C-alpha positions as CSV (number, residue, x, y, z in Angstrom):
1,M,-185.2,9.0,137.2
2,N,-187.5,8.8,134.2
3,R,-188.7,12.0,132.7
4,R,-191.6,12.0,130.2
5,Q,-190.7,13.8,127.1
6,E,-193.2,16.5,125.9
7,V,-194.2,16.0,122.3
8,V,-195.0,19.0,120.1
9,L,-197.8,18.3,117.7
10,D,-198.5,20.0,114.5
11,A,-202.0,20.1,112.9
12,S,-201.3,17.1,110.5
13,A,-200.4,14.9,113.5
14,L,-203.5,15.7,115.4
15,L,-205.6,15.3,112.3
16,A,-204.1,11.9,111.7
17,V,-205.5,10.9,115.1
18,V,-208.9,12.6,114.5
19,N,-209.3,11.2,111.0
20,R,-207.9,7.7,111.9
21,E,-205.2,8.1,109.3
22,P,-202.0,6.1,109.1
23,G,-199.6,7.1,111.8
24,G,-202.4,8.3,114.1
25,E,-201.8,5.4,116.5
26,V,-198.1,6.7,117.0
27,V,-199.5,10.2,117.9
28,T,-202.2,8.7,120.1
29,A,-199.5,7.0,122.2
30,S,-198.0,10.4,123.0
31,L,-201.2,12.4,123.7
32,G,-200.8,12.2,127.4
33,N,-197.9,14.5,127.4
34,A,-198.2,16.6,124.3
35,A,-198.6,20.3,123.3
36,I,-199.8,22.0,120.2
37,S,-199.6,25.7,119.3
38,A,-202.8,27.8,119.1
39,V,-202.0,28.4,115.3
40,N,-202.0,24.6,114.7
41,W,-205.0,24.0,116.9
42,S,-206.8,26.6,114.9
43,E,-206.0,24.7,111.7
44,V,-207.4,21.5,113.2
45,L,-210.6,23.4,114.2
46,Q,-211.0,24.9,110.7
47,K,-210.7,21.4,109.2
48,G,-213.3,20.2,111.6
49,I,-215.7,23.0,110.8
50,A,-215.2,22.3,107.0
51,A,-216.1,18.7,107.7
52,G,-219.2,19.7,109.6
53,V,-218.0,18.9,113.1
54,H,-219.4,20.9,115.9
55,V,-216.2,22.3,117.5
56,A,-217.5,23.9,120.7
57,H,-215.7,22.4,123.8
58,Q,-213.1,20.6,121.8
59,Q,-210.3,22.3,123.6
60,S,-211.6,20.9,126.9
61,R,-211.7,17.4,125.3
62,L,-208.2,17.9,124.0
63,E,-206.9,18.9,127.4
64,L,-208.6,15.9,128.9
65,M,-206.4,13.8,126.6
66,G,-203.3,15.5,128.1
67,V,-202.7,18.0,125.2
68,V,-202.0,21.6,126.1
69,V,-202.6,24.4,123.8
70,H,-199.9,27.0,123.9
71,P,-200.3,30.7,122.7
72,F,-198.3,31.7,119.7
73,T,-196.8,35.2,120.1
74,P,-195.1,37.6,117.8
75,G,-191.8,36.6,119.7
76,D,-192.5,33.0,118.8
77,A,-192.7,33.9,115.2
78,E,-189.5,35.9,115.3
79,A,-187.7,32.9,117.0
């Protein structure tokens, strides 16, 4: 049985895709089964805002690509 491995993205990985940077193609191949923390997603959105990107509805677009945003709790920080 083949199981798909979940990939956990940090902000720089997702930004490589968004900005078409080197390595972004490797990340793109994993987007169908990826996750990102809300903290890292916030950083991606902040960089988008700084670049003048309208970020409304971007989470929906991200989820359509197969990326799930996970909450980051105090327990996560302690772990």
